[in-house]
N, C-alpha and C positions, 0 to 999 in steps of 0.2 A: 504493500500500500504506500510505502514511503516514496517509491518511484512514481506512483500515480499522482500523489500530491504535488511532487516537484514538476511533473509534466503539465499538470493543470495550471500551475503558477506560470510556467514558461509560456504556455499557449495563450494565456490571457494578457500577456504584456502588449501584444499588438492591439487587442481590443481596447485596453485602457488608453493606449496612445490615440486611437481613433476617436474614442468618446471625448477625451479631454481636448484634443486639437480641433474638433468640430463644435466645441462648446455645448455639447449635450449636457455636460456637467459644468455649468457656467461659473461655479464658484470654486472649482478645484483644478489643479494641474497635476502632472505626473509626479512631480517632486513631492507634493503633499501626500499623495497616496503611498509612495514607497517609503517615505519617512514614517508614516503611520503604520505600515505593515511591519516595520522593524520592531514595533512593540511586541510582536508575537515571536517567541524564540524558536519555535520548531515549525516544520513545514505543515503539520496538520493545523496548527493555529492560524498560520498564514492562509492556508487553503480555505478554512471555514470563514475567516474574516473577509477574504477577497470574494468568496462566493456570496456572502451576505451583501457586500457592497454592490456587486454586479446586479443582484436581484433587488436592490433598494428601490424605493420610489423617490425619484429625484425630480423636483420641479425646478427647471432652469428659469432664468429670468424671463425668457420668452414665454415659457409655459405659464408662469405666474401672471404676466400681463394679459395673455390670451384668455386665461380662465377668469381673471378679474373682469375683463370686457364681457365675456360670456355671461357671467353672473349678473352684471348690471343690466345689460341690454336684453338678454334672453330669459334667464331664470327669474328675474324680478319683473321688469317692465313689460316685456312681450307676453309673459304669462298672465299678467293682470289685464292687459289689453284684450287678449283672447277670451278671458273669463267674462269681461264686460260685453264683448261682442255676442257671445253666446247668450248671456242674460238678456240682451236687447234684441235677440233674434236678428242679428245684423251681420251674419257671417260672410256676406258677399261684398263687403267693403273692399275698395281697391288697395293694392299694395302701397301706392303713393300716400293714401290717407293713413294707413296704419304706420308707415314710416314716419309721417309727420307727427302722429300721436306719440310714437316712441321717442322721438327727439324732444318733444314737449315735456314728456314725463321725466326724461333724464335731466333736462335743463331745470326742472323744478324740484330736483332732489337736493337735499342737504347731506353731505358726506362727513362722517365723524370718525376718524381713525381712533382706534382704541388706545389712546394715550392722553396725558394731560401735560400742561405747560411745565410743571415742575419735575415730571418723570417721563420724558419722551422715550417710549420704547422704539428700538431700531426697526423692528419688523413693521410696526404701524407707521413709522416715518416713511418706510419704503412704499407702503401702500399709498400714502398721500402723494409721494413723488410720482408714482406710476399714474395715478389719476390725472395729474396735471401735465406731466411731460410726455406720457405715452398715449393716454386716452383723450387728451385735449379737453378735460373737464376744467371749467373755469375755477381759478383759485378762490373766487368769491363764493363758491359752493362748498368749500372745505372749512370745517370749524373744529376748534378744540371744544371739548365738552363744556368748559367754563364759558365759552362764547355762545353756546346754544341756548339763547334766551327764548322766552315765550314769543317775543316779537320776531325773532329770526325763524322760529318754527312755523309761525303763521304765514310766512312768506313762501313756504315750500309745500309741495304735495306729499313728499315722503322724506323720512329721515333714515339714512342708511349708515349704520355703524360698520366699521371695517376692521378686520384683522386677518392674519394669515392662516391660523389653524386652531382647531380644538382638539386637545388630547384628552385630559381628564375633565375639562370643563370648569375647573376651579377658578381660573382667571376670569372667565366670563361671568360666573356666578358672583364673584367678588365685585367686579366692576359695576354690574347692574344692581348690586345691592347697596351701592353708595347713594345717599339721600338725594344729591343733586341730579344724578343720572335717573333715578326713579321718578323724580319730579318732572324732568324733561319728557320722559317716556309717557307718563300719565297725562301730561298736558297735551301731547301730540295725539294720543288715542282719544281723549275727550273731544278733540276738535277734528276727528275723522281724518287724521293724517297718518299714513301708513308708516310703520316702524319695522325695520329689517336689521338683522345682524348677518353680514355677508362675510364668509370665509373662503379661502382657497380650498382647503381640505380639512378633514376631521374624521375622528373615529365615530362611525355611525351609531354605535351603541350608546356612546356618551352624549352625542348630539341629541338623540331621542330622550335621554334621561334628563338633561338640563332643560330641554324644551318644556318639560312638565312642571318645572319649578314655578312657584307663585310669582316670583319677581321677574319671570321671563315669559309669562303667559300671554302678554300683549305684544310680544316681539316674535316675528317670524324668522327663524334661523334658516339661512340659505347657504348650503355648501356646494361649491362648484364641483368638487370631487369628494368621494367618501371612501374611507378605509373600513375594511371588514375584519372579522376574526381570522379569516384565512390569510390576511396580510401580516399577521403577527408572526414574528420570527420563531418563537418557541411554541408554535402550533404544529403538531405533527402533519397536519394537512397542507401546510405551506409547500408550494411546488419546489422550493429550494432543496428539500431533502430527498436524497435518492431512495431511502428506505428508513424503516424504523430504527435500524441499527445505527445509521449515520446520525439520525436525529438524537438518539440517546447519547451517543459518543460526544456530539457537540454540546449537548446539555451538560454533561459531566465536565467537559473542558471549561465551560464558562463558570460553572460552580467553583472549580479549582482556581480560576482566575480571580474570582471574588474572594476566596479564602486566602490566597497567597499574596495578592497585590491590592486587595481592597477595591477592585473595579467591579461595581455592582452588575449583576446579570441583567436586572431590569431597570428601566428609567423611572421618571416621575410617575407617581400613582400606579406603580407596578405594571407599567406598559412596556411593550417590547417591539416597537416598530423600527423599521429602518427607513426613515423619511428625512429628506433634505429639502430646504427651501432656498434655492439659489446659493447664498453664501452663509447660511446659518442652519443649525440643526436643532430642532426642539428637544427639550430635555426629557420628553417622553419617548424619544428614540433611544436606542441602546447606548448606555454610557461608554462603551468602547469607542464611540465616535467623538465624544466631547469632553471626557475627563482630561484635565490638564494639571499635571503635577510633575515632580522631579523624576518620577518613574514611568510617566506615560505621556506620549506626544499625541495631542488631539488631531483628528482629521479636519475638524471645522469648529468654528465658534459656536458655543451653546446659546440658545434662546431660552430664557428663564420663564417658566409658566407661572411663577408666583410673584408677579410684579406689584400687585396692588395690596 
């Protein structure tokens, strides 16, 4: 088996080169990957680590921008337009008219990245930049939560809170539990203004769970992409594993890594995804990607789920 692991590693070098040089992994280069692989002392460890990385869910900058656009234009506004047309029994309306309605709805939306003036999160900052620089949303439509006054809300048809992802859902729950945020949401709902929470990706099970919470019942959570249990690394059904024997051997390897080096097997909230967002990795992805200490070189900067 040792020869098999070495052959696998050698054969994947060309694939890594192509992926990095074509910017499919826009936040990584070959040097980052090989420095990170050096954390694993034996070929089996390198084999499993590289196999997980190659099967990871990587959202490049282009993926993030495309999904953000799809979420705003299609999953939120086009969906609402279609609902209204069906309710009005007016399904034969022209494409020109629906496109005009779509543009009107987008231009009458207030966008609120999940950050505040005193603690600007990098991922939410990126979402705000993409809105303005990539999607040509007017800067006048983007607000800090502190600036989302009743007067501002009344000037818009919808309020769309933005973030990159939901793992455990704790950050979302904490943010919308803040009195000023709850006040803004309640005022919008009382005035028939739609409220959304738009994310690029999230764990479907936890999205459904947080959507049921009292402080989120008036907010429609919209995920551009969703992760399922079969995407979790330590799920025997994940396609990454050749068979049960390889899965169990990898599981034991990671348990030993935790015991010997203190590199936890699971991420925040006991989650075990391999997800990257352009140039950050959420802390509910495997810690092997983001732990940074004298004994371990991280692959990418960690995004903290416990900001608020």
